[in-house]
N, CA, C, O and the ligand as a Tripos MOL2 file, in Angstrom:
@<TRIPOS>MOLECULE
protein
  289   287    73     0     0
PROTEIN
NO_CHARGES

@<TRIPOS>ATOM
      1 N          90.1550   30.1500  166.8000 N.3       1 MET1
      2 CA         90.3580   31.1450  167.8490 C.3       1 MET1
      3 C          89.8970   30.5340  169.3330 C.2       1 MET1
      4 O          88.7770   30.0500  169.5010 O.2       1 MET1
      5 N          90.7070   30.6010  170.1830 N.am      2 PRO2
      6 CA         90.2660   30.0190  171.4240 C.3       2 PRO2
      7 C          89.3150   30.8120  172.2760 C.2       2 PRO2
      8 O          89.4900   32.0230  172.4130 O.2       2 PRO2
      9 N          88.3970   30.2370  172.8070 N.am      3 HIS3
     10 CA         87.4540   30.9790  173.6460 C.3       3 HIS3
     11 C          88.1550   31.6440  174.8260 C.2       3 HIS3
     12 O          89.1300   31.0800  175.3230 O.2       3 HIS3
     13 N          87.7400   32.7520  175.2820 N.am      4 PRO4
     14 CA         88.3440   33.4950  176.4320 C.3       4 PRO4
     15 C          88.0530   32.8080  177.8780 C.2       4 PRO4
     16 O          88.6120   33.1550  178.9180 O.2       4 PRO4
     17 N          87.1250   31.8190  177.7720 N.am      5 PHE5
     18 CA         86.6610   31.2750  179.0860 C.3       5 PHE5
     19 C          86.9680   29.8820  179.2230 C.2       5 PHE5
     20 O          87.2580   29.2110  178.2320 O.2       5 PHE5
     21 N          86.9260   29.3880  180.3960 N.am      6 ARG6
     22 CA         87.1200   27.8810  180.6560 C.3       6 ARG6
     23 C          86.0500   27.3710  181.3680 C.2       6 ARG6
     24 O          85.4250   28.1120  182.1260 O.2       6 ARG6
     25 N          85.7220   26.0860  181.2150 N.am      7 TRP7
     26 CA         84.6510   25.5220  182.0970 C.3       7 TRP7
     27 C          85.3240   24.8760  183.2870 C.2       7 TRP7
     28 O          86.3450   24.2070  183.1310 O.2       7 TRP7
     29 N          84.7720   25.0610  184.4730 N.am      8 GLN8
     30 CA         85.3100   24.6800  185.5940 C.3       8 GLN8
     31 C          84.2490   24.1350  186.5920 C.2       8 GLN8
     32 O          83.4840   24.9530  187.1030 O.2       8 GLN8
     33 N          84.1450   22.8390  186.9050 N.am      9 PRO9
     34 CA         83.1110   22.3930  187.9090 C.3       9 PRO9
     35 C          83.4840   22.9120  189.2540 C.2       9 PRO9
     36 O          84.6440   23.0360  189.6470 O.2       9 PRO9
     37 N          82.3200   23.2280  189.9860 N.am     10 GLY10
     38 CA         82.3930   23.6430  191.3690 C.3      10 GLY10
     39 C          80.9880   24.0340  191.9610 C.2      10 GLY10
     40 O          80.1180   24.5600  191.2670 O.2      10 GLY10
     41 N          80.8470   23.7690  193.1570 N.am     11 GLU11
     42 CA         79.5600   24.0010  193.8530 C.3      11 GLU11
     43 C          78.4160   23.2110  193.1970 C.2      11 GLU11
     44 O          77.2740   23.6710  193.2120 O.2      11 GLU11
     45 N          78.6810   22.1080  192.6600 N.am     12 GLY12
     46 CA         77.6480   21.0750  192.1640 C.3      12 GLY12
     47 C          77.1140   21.3580  190.7430 C.2      12 GLY12
     48 O          76.1590   20.7450  190.2650 O.2      12 GLY12
     49 N          77.8390   22.3900  190.0590 N.am     13 GLN13
     50 CA         77.4290   22.7360  188.7050 C.3      13 GLN13
     51 C          78.6830   22.9820  187.7930 C.2      13 GLN13
     52 O          79.7390   23.3620  188.2990 O.2      13 GLN13
     53 N          78.5720   22.7890  186.6030 N.am     14 ARG14
     54 CA         79.8330   23.2900  185.6910 C.3      14 ARG14
     55 C          79.6580   24.6690  185.2760 C.2      14 ARG14
     56 O          78.8010   25.0000  184.4570 O.2      14 ARG14
     57 N          80.4920   25.5050  185.8530 N.am     15 HIS15
     58 CA         80.5170   26.8890  185.5080 C.3      15 HIS15
     59 C          81.6140   27.2120  184.5290 C.2      15 HIS15
     60 O          82.5190   26.4160  184.2780 O.2      15 HIS15
     61 N          81.5080   28.3660  184.0010 N.am     16 ALA16
     62 CA         82.5870   28.9620  183.0880 C.3      16 ALA16
     63 C          83.2570   30.0870  183.8270 C.2      16 ALA16
     64 O          82.6220   30.6850  184.6960 O.2      16 ALA16
     65 N          84.4410   30.4010  183.5540 N.am     17 THR17
     66 CA         85.2190   31.3970  184.0780 C.3      17 THR17
     67 C          86.1230   32.1250  183.1710 C.2      17 THR17
     68 O          86.6250   31.4690  182.2590 O.2      17 THR17
     69 N          86.4210   33.4260  183.2780 N.am     18 LEU18
     70 CA         87.3980   34.0950  182.4950 C.3      18 LEU18
     71 C          88.7140   34.0270  183.0820 C.2      18 LEU18
     72 O          89.6660   34.3710  182.3810 O.2      18 LEU18
     73 N          88.9260   33.6020  184.3660 N.am     19 LYS19
     74 CA         90.2340   33.6360  185.0190 C.3      19 LYS19
     75 C          91.2290   32.7920  184.1220 C.2      19 LYS19
     76 O          90.8500   31.7100  183.6740 O.2      19 LYS19
     77 N          92.3710   33.2290  183.8830 N.am     20 PRO20
     78 CA         93.3460   32.2950  183.2520 C.3      20 PRO20
     79 C          93.5680   31.0530  184.2110 C.2      20 PRO20
     80 O          93.5970   31.1180  185.4400 O.2      20 PRO20
     81 N          93.7110   29.9740  183.4870 N.am     21 ARG21
     82 CA         93.9130   28.8100  184.2420 C.3      21 ARG21
     83 C          95.3230   28.4060  184.2230 C.2      21 ARG21
     84 O          95.9200   28.2820  183.1530 O.2      21 ARG21
     85 N          95.8980   28.1890  185.3860 N.am     22 PRO22
     86 CA         97.3870   27.7870  185.4640 C.3      22 PRO22
     87 C          97.6620   26.4360  184.7140 C.2      22 PRO22
     88 O          96.7330   25.6440  184.5580 O.2      22 PRO22
     89 N          98.8100   26.1850  184.2890 N.am     23 ARG23
     90 CA         99.0800   24.9770  183.6450 C.3      23 ARG23
     91 C          98.7310   23.7520  184.6340 C.2      23 ARG23
     92 O          99.1070   23.7640  185.8060 O.2      23 ARG23
     93 N          98.0210   22.7460  184.1050 N.am     24 GLY24
     94 CA         97.5850   21.7910  184.8660 C.3      24 GLY24
     95 C          96.3280   21.9350  185.5670 C.2      24 GLY24
     96 O          95.8320   20.9970  186.1920 O.2      24 GLY24
     97 N          95.7400   23.2010  185.4740 N.am     25 GLY25
     98 CA         94.3690   23.4150  185.9120 C.3      25 GLY25
     99 C          94.5060   24.0300  187.3060 C.2      25 GLY25
    100 O          95.5680   24.0580  187.9270 O.2      25 GLY25
    101 N          93.3140   24.5330  187.7580 N.am     26 TYR26
    102 CA         93.2170   25.0600  189.1440 C.3      26 TYR26
    103 C          93.4450   24.0330  190.1730 C.2      26 TYR26
    104 O          92.9360   22.9170  190.0620 O.2      26 TYR26
    105 N          94.1730   24.3540  191.1480 N.am     27 PRO27
    106 CA         94.2190   23.4390  192.2930 C.3      27 PRO27
    107 C          92.8530   23.3160  192.9460 C.2      27 PRO27
    108 O          92.1140   24.3010  192.9460 O.2      27 PRO27
    109 N          92.4640   22.1630  193.5070 N.am     28 ALA28
    110 CA         91.3190   21.9230  194.1950 C.3      28 ALA28
    111 C          91.0640   23.0080  195.3250 C.2      28 ALA28
    112 O          91.9950   23.4770  195.9800 O.2      28 ALA28
    113 N          89.9290   23.3220  195.4830 N.am     29 ASP29
    114 CA         89.5800   24.3080  196.5560 C.3      29 ASP29
    115 C          89.9530   25.7710  196.2770 C.2      29 ASP29
    116 O          89.8920   26.6290  197.1580 O.2      29 ASP29
    117 N          90.3230   26.0100  195.0770 N.am     30 THR30
    118 CA         90.5990   27.3660  194.7200 C.3      30 THR30
    119 C          89.3300   28.1280  194.4970 C.2      30 THR30
    120 O          88.3970   27.6360  193.8620 O.2      30 THR30
    121 N          89.2920   29.3490  195.0260 N.am     31 GLN31
    122 CA         88.1170   30.1610  194.7740 C.3      31 GLN31
    123 C          88.1560   31.0220  193.4710 C.2      31 GLN31
    124 O          89.0450   31.8570  193.3050 O.2      31 GLN31
    125 N          87.2450   30.8180  192.6210 N.am     32 ILE32
    126 CA         87.2810   31.6280  191.2860 C.3      32 ILE32
    127 C          85.8270   32.1920  191.1710 C.2      32 ILE32
    128 O          84.8360   31.7410  191.7460 O.2      32 ILE32
    129 N          85.8840   33.2740  190.3110 N.am     33 GLU33
    130 CA         84.6130   33.8820  190.0280 C.3      33 GLU33
    131 C          84.1140   33.3570  188.7460 C.2      33 GLU33
    132 O          84.8600   33.3560  187.7660 O.2      33 GLU33
    133 N          82.9250   32.9160  188.6780 N.am     34 ALA34
    134 CA         82.3220   32.2660  187.4970 C.3      34 ALA34
    135 C          81.5900   33.3810  186.6570 C.2      34 ALA34
    136 O          81.2910   34.4660  187.1560 O.2      34 ALA34
    137 N          81.3150   33.0360  185.3200 N.am     35 LEU35
    138 CA         80.6370   34.0510  184.5070 C.3      35 LEU35
    139 C          79.3450   34.4780  184.9660 C.2      35 LEU35
    140 O          78.9230   35.5750  184.6010 O.2      35 LEU35
    141 N          78.5830   33.6510  185.8160 N.am     36 CYS36
    142 CA         77.2780   34.0170  186.2940 C.3      36 CYS36
    143 C          77.3920   34.9380  187.5040 C.2      36 CYS36
    144 O          76.3960   35.4120  188.0500 O.2      36 CYS36
    145 N          78.6890   35.1820  187.9190 N.am     37 GLY37
    146 CA         78.8230   36.0490  189.0700 C.3      37 GLY37
    147 C          79.1180   35.3510  190.4460 C.2      37 GLY37
    148 O          79.5110   35.9790  191.4290 O.2      37 GLY37
    149 N          78.9000   34.0310  190.4290 N.am     38 ALA38
    150 CA         79.1110   33.3150  191.6420 C.3      38 ALA38
    151 C          80.5630   33.0370  191.8490 C.2      38 ALA38
    152 O          81.3460   32.8060  190.9270 O.2      38 ALA38
    153 N          80.8910   33.0740  193.1820 N.am     39 GLN39
    154 CA         82.1600   32.6270  193.6550 C.3      39 GLN39
    155 C          82.0880   31.1170  193.8000 C.2      39 GLN39
    156 O          81.2760   30.6720  194.6110 O.2      39 GLN39
    157 N          82.8250   30.3050  193.1230 N.am     40 ILE40
    158 CA         82.8400   28.8820  193.2150 C.3      40 ILE40
    159 C          84.1320   28.2590  193.6740 C.2      40 ILE40
    160 O          85.2290   28.7540  193.4160 O.2      40 ILE40
    161 N          83.9510   27.1210  194.3850 N.am     41 THR41
    162 CA         85.2110   26.4280  194.8700 C.3      41 THR41
    163 C          85.4950   25.3400  193.9220 C.2      41 THR41
    164 O          84.6560   24.4670  193.7040 O.2      41 THR41
    165 N          86.7540   25.3610  193.2990 N.am     42 VAL42
    166 CA         87.0550   24.3850  192.2360 C.3      42 VAL42
    167 C          87.0060   22.9930  192.8370 C.2      42 VAL42
    168 O          87.5250   22.7410  193.9240 O.2      42 VAL42
    169 N          86.3840   22.1200  192.1170 N.am     43 ASP43
    170 CA         86.2340   20.6680  192.3840 C.3      43 ASP43
    171 C          86.6970   19.8580  191.2370 C.2      43 ASP43
    172 O          86.0430   19.8500  190.1940 O.2      43 ASP43
    173 N          87.8010   19.1660  191.3710 N.am     44 ASN44
    174 CA         88.4540   18.4130  190.2700 C.3      44 ASN44
    175 C          88.0890   16.9190  190.3720 C.2      44 ASN44
    176 O          88.7580   16.0800  189.7700 O.2      44 ASN44
    177 N          87.0730   16.6000  191.1010 N.am     45 SER45
    178 CA         86.7600   15.2000  191.2740 C.3      45 SER45
    179 C          86.2590   14.6440  189.9340 C.2      45 SER45
    180 O          85.8490   15.4440  189.0930 O.2      45 SER45
    181 N          86.2650   13.3010  189.6720 N.am     46 GLU46
    182 CA         85.8690   12.6550  188.4300 C.3      46 GLU46
    183 C          84.4120   12.9910  188.1800 C.2      46 GLU46
    184 O          84.0780   13.2920  187.0340 O.2      46 GLU46
    185 N          83.5120   12.9650  189.1620 N.am     47 VAL47
    186 CA         82.0970   13.0790  188.9100 C.3      47 VAL47
    187 C          81.8250   14.4980  188.6420 C.2      47 VAL47
    188 O          80.7980   14.7920  188.0290 O.2      47 VAL47
    189 N          82.6480   15.4160  189.0430 N.am     48 ALA48
    190 CA         82.2720   16.9380  188.8650 C.3      48 ALA48
    191 C          82.0140   17.2480  187.4050 C.2      48 ALA48
    192 O          81.2610   18.1770  187.1150 O.2      48 ALA48
    193 N          82.5970   16.5210  186.4800 N.am     49 TRP49
    194 CA         82.3520   16.7050  185.1150 C.3      49 TRP49
    195 C          81.1170   16.2400  184.5740 C.2      49 TRP49
    196 O          80.7450   16.5150  183.4330 O.2      49 TRP49
    197 N          80.4530   15.5120  185.4120 N.am     50 LEU50
    198 CA         79.0600   15.0400  185.0590 C.3      50 LEU50
    199 C          77.9710   15.9150  185.6030 C.2      50 LEU50
    200 O          76.7880   15.6240  185.4280 O.2      50 LEU50
    201 N          78.3330   16.9320  186.2280 N.am     51 TRP51
    202 CA         77.2950   17.8280  186.8130 C.3      51 TRP51
    203 C          76.6420   18.5540  185.6960 C.2      51 TRP51
    204 O          77.1790   18.5520  184.5880 O.2      51 TRP51
    205 N          75.4930   19.1930  185.9110 N.am     52 THR52
    206 CA         74.8470   20.0240  184.8820 C.3      52 THR52
    207 C          75.5250   21.2900  184.6810 C.2      52 THR52
    208 O          76.2160   21.7910  185.5680 O.2      52 THR52
    209 N          75.3380   21.8680  183.4520 N.am     53 THR53
    210 CA         75.9390   23.1640  183.2560 C.3      53 THR53
    211 C          75.0570   24.2520  183.8720 C.2      53 THR53
    212 O          73.8270   24.2410  183.8310 O.2      53 THR53
    213 N          75.8530   25.2410  184.4760 N.am     54 CYS54
    214 CA         75.2160   26.3230  185.0700 C.3      54 CYS54
    215 C          74.5760   27.1200  183.7960 C.2      54 CYS54
    216 O          75.2690   27.4640  182.8390 O.2      54 CYS54
    217 N          73.2080   27.3670  183.8900 N.am     55 PRO55
    218 CA         72.5560   27.9900  182.7940 C.3      55 PRO55
    219 C          72.9530   29.4100  182.4460 C.2      55 PRO55
    220 O          73.0330   29.8430  181.2960 O.2      55 PRO55
    221 N          73.2160   30.1530  183.6550 N.am     56 GLU56
    222 CA         73.8090   31.5430  183.4270 C.3      56 GLU56
    223 C          75.0410   31.5740  182.8590 C.2      56 GLU56
    224 O          75.2890   32.4830  182.0660 O.2      56 GLU56
    225 N          75.9950   30.6190  183.1540 N.am     57 CYS57
    226 CA         77.3430   30.5250  182.6380 C.3      57 CYS57
    227 C          77.2500   30.1630  181.1350 C.2      57 CYS57
    228 O          77.9300   30.7170  180.2730 O.2      57 CYS57
    229 N          76.3330   29.1670  180.8940 N.am     58 ASN58
    230 CA         76.1730   28.7000  179.4780 C.3      58 ASN58
    231 C          75.7460   29.7340  178.5870 C.2      58 ASN58
    232 O          76.3240   29.8770  177.5090 O.2      58 ASN58
    233 N          74.6610   30.5710  178.9710 N.am     59 LYS59
    234 CA         74.2650   31.7310  178.2800 C.3      59 LYS59
    235 C          75.4740   32.8130  177.9940 C.2      59 LYS59
    236 O          75.7300   33.2240  176.8620 O.2      59 LYS59
    237 N          76.0560   33.1450  178.9740 N.am     60 THR60
    238 CA         77.1460   34.1510  178.8660 C.3      60 THR60
    239 C          78.3100   33.6150  177.9650 C.2      60 THR60
    240 O          78.8960   34.3180  177.1420 O.2      60 THR60
    241 N          78.5870   32.2650  178.2130 N.am     61 ALA61
    242 CA         79.7420   31.6980  177.4600 C.3      61 ALA61
    243 C          79.3680   31.7160  176.0250 C.2      61 ALA61
    244 O          80.2530   31.9970  175.2180 O.2      61 ALA61
    245 N          78.1560   31.4500  175.5980 N.am     62 HIS62
    246 CA         77.7580   31.3700  174.2160 C.3      62 HIS62
    247 C          77.7930   32.7300  173.6020 C.2      62 HIS62
    248 O          78.1860   32.9050  172.4480 O.2      62 HIS62
    249 N          77.3710   33.7130  174.3990 N.am     63 GLU63
    250 CA         77.3620   35.1530  173.9520 C.3      63 GLU63
    251 C          78.9150   35.5100  173.6370 C.2      63 GLU63
    252 O          79.2310   36.0920  172.5990 O.2      63 GLU63
    253 N          79.7670   35.1500  174.5270 N.am     64 LEU64
    254 CA         81.2220   35.3910  174.3550 C.3      64 LEU64
    255 C          81.7770   34.7400  173.1620 C.2      64 LEU64
    256 O          82.5770   35.3130  172.4230 O.2      64 LEU64
    257 N          81.3510   33.5390  172.9710 N.am     65 ALA65
    258 CA         81.8510   32.7250  171.7890 C.3      65 ALA65
    259 C          81.1150   33.0380  170.5450 C.2      65 ALA65
    260 O          81.5310   32.5810  169.4800 O.2      65 ALA65
    261 N          80.0210   33.8050  170.5920 N.am     66 GLY66
    262 CA         79.1710   34.1130  169.4220 C.3      66 GLY66
    263 C          78.5080   33.0090  168.8180 C.2      66 GLY66
    264 O          78.2700   33.0400  167.6110 O.2      66 GLY66
    265 N          78.1700   31.9990  169.5500 N.am     67 THR67
    266 CA         77.5850   30.7450  168.9910 C.3      67 THR67
    267 C          76.1170   30.6550  169.6100 C.2      67 THR67
    268 O          75.8700   31.1990  170.6860 O.2      67 THR67
    269 N          75.2500   30.0210  168.9640 N.am     68 PRO68
    270 CA         73.9460   29.8750  169.5030 C.3      68 PRO68
    271 C          74.0100   28.8820  170.7340 C.2      68 PRO68
    272 O          74.8540   28.0050  170.9150 O.2      68 PRO68
    273 N          72.9990   29.1910  171.4950 N.am     69 ILE69
    274 CA         72.9100   28.2430  172.7510 C.3      69 ILE69
    275 C          72.4390   26.9240  172.4330 C.2      69 ILE69
    276 O          71.2980   26.7950  171.9890 O.2      69 ILE69
    277 N          73.1400   25.9880  172.5980 N.am     70 GLY70
    278 CA         72.7040   24.5080  172.3420 C.3      70 GLY70
    279 C          72.0610   23.9380  173.5390 C.2      70 GLY70
    280 O          71.8840   24.6100  174.5550 O.2      70 GLY70
    281 N          71.6970   22.6580  173.4200 N.am     71 PRO71
    282 CA         71.2070   21.9800  174.5730 C.3      71 PRO71
    283 C          72.1220   21.9360  175.6910 C.2      71 PRO71
    284 O          73.3270   21.7570  175.5190 O.2      71 PRO71
    285 N          71.6140   22.0860  176.7920 N.am     72 VAL72
    286 CA         72.3710   22.0660  178.1270 C.3      72 VAL72
    287 C          72.4720   20.6710  178.6140 C.2      72 VAL72
    288 O          73.0450   20.4280  179.6760 O.2      72 VAL72
    289 ZN         77.7510   29.7240  186.6440 Zn       73 ZN73
@<TRIPOS>BOND
     1     1     2 1
     2     2     3 1
     3     3     4 2
     4     3     5 am
     5     5     6 1
     6     6     7 1
     7     7     8 2
     8     7     9 am
     9     9    10 1
    10    10    11 1
    11    11    12 2
    12    11    13 am
    13    13    14 1
    14    14    15 1
    15    15    16 2
    16    15    17 am
    17    17    18 1
    18    18    19 1
    19    19    20 2
    20    19    21 am
    21    21    22 1
    22    22    23 1
    23    23    24 2
    24    23    25 am
    25    25    26 1
    26    26    27 1
    27    27    28 2
    28    27    29 am
    29    29    30 1
    30    30    31 1
    31    31    32 2
    32    31    33 am
    33    33    34 1
    34    34    35 1
    35    35    36 2
    36    35    37 am
    37    37    38 1
    38    38    39 1
    39    39    40 2
    40    39    41 am
    41    41    42 1
    42    42    43 1
    43    43    44 2
    44    43    45 am
    45    45    46 1
    46    46    47 1
    47    47    48 2
    48    47    49 am
    49    49    50 1
    50    50    51 1
    51    51    52 2
    52    51    53 am
    53    53    54 1
    54    54    55 1
    55    55    56 2
    56    55    57 am
    57    57    58 1
    58    58    59 1
    59    59    60 2
    60    59    61 am
    61    61    62 1
    62    62    63 1
    63    63    64 2
    64    63    65 am
    65    65    66 1
    66    66    67 1
    67    67    68 2
    68    67    69 am
    69    69    70 1
    70    70    71 1
    71    71    72 2
    72    71    73 am
    73    73    74 1
    74    74    75 1
    75    75    76 2
    76    75    77 am
    77    77    78 1
    78    78    79 1
    79    79    80 2
    80    79    81 am
    81    81    82 1
    82    82    83 1
    83    83    84 2
    84    83    85 am
    85    85    86 1
    86    86    87 1
    87    87    88 2
    88    87    89 am
    89    89    90 1
    90    90    91 1
    91    91    92 2
    92    91    93 am
    93    93    94 1
    94    94    95 1
    95    95    96 2
    96    95    97 am
    97    97    98 1
    98    98    99 1
    99    99   100 2
   100    99   101 am
   101   101   102 1
   102   102   103 1
   103   103   104 2
   104   103   105 am
   105   105   106 1
   106   106   107 1
   107   107   108 2
   108   107   109 am
   109   109   110 1
   110   110   111 1
   111   111   112 2
   112   111   113 am
   113   113   114 1
   114   114   115 1
   115   115   116 2
   116   115   117 am
   117   117   118 1
   118   118   119 1
   119   119   120 2
   120   119   121 am
   121   121   122 1
   122   122   123 1
   123   123   124 2
   124   123   125 am
   125   125   126 1
   126   126   127 1
   127   127   128 2
   128   127   129 am
   129   129   130 1
   130   130   131 1
   131   131   132 2
   132   131   133 am
   133   133   134 1
   134   134   135 1
   135   135   136 2
   136   135   137 am
   137   137   138 1
   138   138   139 1
   139   139   140 2
   140   139   141 am
   141   141   142 1
   142   142   143 1
   143   143   144 2
   144   143   145 am
   145   145   146 1
   146   146   147 1
   147   147   148 2
   148   147   149 am
   149   149   150 1
   150   150   151 1
   151   151   152 2
   152   151   153 am
   153   153   154 1
   154   154   155 1
   155   155   156 2
   156   155   157 am
   157   157   158 1
   158   158   159 1
   159   159   160 2
   160   159   161 am
   161   161   162 1
   162   162   163 1
   163   163   164 2
   164   163   165 am
   165   165   166 1
   166   166   167 1
   167   167   168 2
   168   167   169 am
   169   169   170 1
   170   170   171 1
   171   171   172 2
   172   171   173 am
   173   173   174 1
   174   174   175 1
   175   175   176 2
   176   175   177 am
   177   177   178 1
   178   178   179 1
   179   179   180 2
   180   179   181 am
   181   181   182 1
   182   182   183 1
   183   183   184 2
   184   183   185 am
   185   185   186 1
   186   186   187 1
   187   187   188 2
   188   187   189 am
   189   189   190 1
   190   190   191 1
   191   191   192 2
   192   191   193 am
   193   193   194 1
   194   194   195 1
   195   195   196 2
   196   195   197 am
   197   197   198 1
   198   198   199 1
   199   199   200 2
   200   199   201 am
   201   201   202 1
   202   202   203 1
   203   203   204 2
   204   203   205 am
   205   205   206 1
   206   206   207 1
   207   207   208 2
   208   207   209 am
   209   209   210 1
   210   210   211 1
   211   211   212 2
   212   211   213 am
   213   213   214 1
   214   214   215 1
   215   215   216 2
   216   215   217 am
   217   217   218 1
   218   218   219 1
   219   219   220 2
   220   219   221 am
   221   221   222 1
   222   222   223 1
   223   223   224 2
   224   223   225 am
   225   225   226 1
   226   226   227 1
   227   227   228 2
   228   227   229 am
   229   229   230 1
   230   230   231 1
   231   231   232 2
   232   231   233 am
   233   233   234 1
   234   234   235 1
   235   235   236 2
   236   235   237 am
   237   237   238 1
   238   238   239 1
   239   239   240 2
   240   239   241 am
   241   241   242 1
   242   242   243 1
   243   243   244 2
   244   243   245 am
   245   245   246 1
   246   246   247 1
   247   247   248 2
   248   247   249 am
   249   249   250 1
   250   250   251 1
   251   251   252 2
   252   251   253 am
   253   253   254 1
   254   254   255 1
   255   255   256 2
   256   255   257 am
   257   257   258 1
   258   258   259 1
   259   259   260 2
   260   259   261 am
   261   261   262 1
   262   262   263 1
   263   263   264 2
   264   263   265 am
   265   265   266 1
   266   266   267 1
   267   267   268 2
   268   267   269 am
   269   269   270 1
   270   270   271 1
   271   271   272 2
   272   271   273 am
   273   273   274 1
   274   274   275 1
   275   275   276 2
   276   275   277 am
   277   277   278 1
   278   278   279 1
   279   279   280 2
   280   279   281 am
   281   281   282 1
   282   282   283 1
   283   283   284 2
   284   283   285 am
   285   285   286 1
   286   286   287 1
   287   287   288 2
@<TRIPOS>SUBSTRUCTURE
     1 MET1         2 RESIDUE 1 A MET
     2 PRO2         6 RESIDUE 1 A PRO
     3 HIS3        10 RESIDUE 1 A HIS
     4 PRO4        14 RESIDUE 1 A PRO
     5 PHE5        18 RESIDUE 1 A PHE
     6 ARG6        22 RESIDUE 1 A ARG
     7 TRP7        26 RESIDUE 1 A TRP
     8 GLN8        30 RESIDUE 1 A GLN
     9 PRO9        34 RESIDUE 1 A PRO
    10 GLY10       38 RESIDUE 1 A GLY
    11 GLU11       42 RESIDUE 1 A GLU
    12 GLY12       46 RESIDUE 1 A GLY
    13 GLN13       50 RESIDUE 1 A GLN
    14 ARG14       54 RESIDUE 1 A ARG
    15 HIS15       58 RESIDUE 1 A HIS
    16 ALA16       62 RESIDUE 1 A ALA
    17 THR17       66 RESIDUE 1 A THR
    18 LEU18       70 RESIDUE 1 A LEU
    19 LYS19       74 RESIDUE 1 A LYS
    20 PRO20       78 RESIDUE 1 A PRO
    21 ARG21       82 RESIDUE 1 A ARG
    22 PRO22       86 RESIDUE 1 A PRO
    23 ARG23       90 RESIDUE 1 A ARG
    24 GLY24       94 RESIDUE 1 A GLY
    25 GLY25       98 RESIDUE 1 A GLY
    26 TYR26      102 RESIDUE 1 A TYR
    27 PRO27      106 RESIDUE 1 A PRO
    28 ALA28      110 RESIDUE 1 A ALA
    29 ASP29      114 RESIDUE 1 A ASP
    30 THR30      118 RESIDUE 1 A THR
    31 GLN31      122 RESIDUE 1 A GLN
    32 ILE32      126 RESIDUE 1 A ILE
    33 GLU33      130 RESIDUE 1 A GLU
    34 ALA34      134 RESIDUE 1 A ALA
    35 LEU35      138 RESIDUE 1 A LEU
    36 CYS36      142 RESIDUE 1 A CYS
    37 GLY37      146 RESIDUE 1 A GLY
    38 ALA38      150 RESIDUE 1 A ALA
    39 GLN39      154 RESIDUE 1 A GLN
    40 ILE40      158 RESIDUE 1 A ILE
    41 THR41      162 RESIDUE 1 A THR
    42 VAL42      166 RESIDUE 1 A VAL
    43 ASP43      170 RESIDUE 1 A ASP
    44 ASN44      174 RESIDUE 1 A ASN
    45 SER45      178 RESIDUE 1 A SER
    46 GLU46      182 RESIDUE 1 A GLU
    47 VAL47      186 RESIDUE 1 A VAL
    48 ALA48      190 RESIDUE 1 A ALA
    49 TRP49      194 RESIDUE 1 A TRP
    50 LEU50      198 RESIDUE 1 A LEU
    51 TRP51      202 RESIDUE 1 A TRP
    52 THR52      206 RESIDUE 1 A THR
    53 THR53      210 RESIDUE 1 A THR
    54 CYS54      214 RESIDUE 1 A CYS
    55 PRO55      218 RESIDUE 1 A PRO
    56 GLU56      222 RESIDUE 1 A GLU
    57 CYS57      226 RESIDUE 1 A CYS
    58 ASN58      230 RESIDUE 1 A ASN
    59 LYS59      234 RESIDUE 1 A LYS
    60 THR60      238 RESIDUE 1 A THR
    61 ALA61      242 RESIDUE 1 A ALA
    62 HIS62      246 RESIDUE 1 A HIS
    63 GLU63      250 RESIDUE 1 A GLU
    64 LEU64      254 RESIDUE 1 A LEU
    65 ALA65      258 RESIDUE 1 A ALA
    66 GLY66      262 RESIDUE 1 A GLY
    67 THR67      266 RESIDUE 1 A THR
    68 PRO68      270 RESIDUE 1 A PRO
    69 ILE69      274 RESIDUE 1 A ILE
    70 GLY70      278 RESIDUE 1 A GLY
    71 PRO71      282 RESIDUE 1 A PRO
    72 VAL72      286 RESIDUE 1 A VAL
    73 ZN73       289 GROUP 0 **** ****
């Protein structure tokens, strides 16, 4: 079963969002609301995927997925 959220880097961290992602992903500079409540600006640069995971999004995402929280 697919998870209802997507990981999306923005604002220097990897956040998760419940917003449906358009085919091909969000365009850069799109404003989306993350699971932690922050409004983030989408960053699709290569290095963005190396950023650390937002702890609040990680917690909420694992609750939604029903899985234990692993190492961040
Ligand atoms: Zn977050």
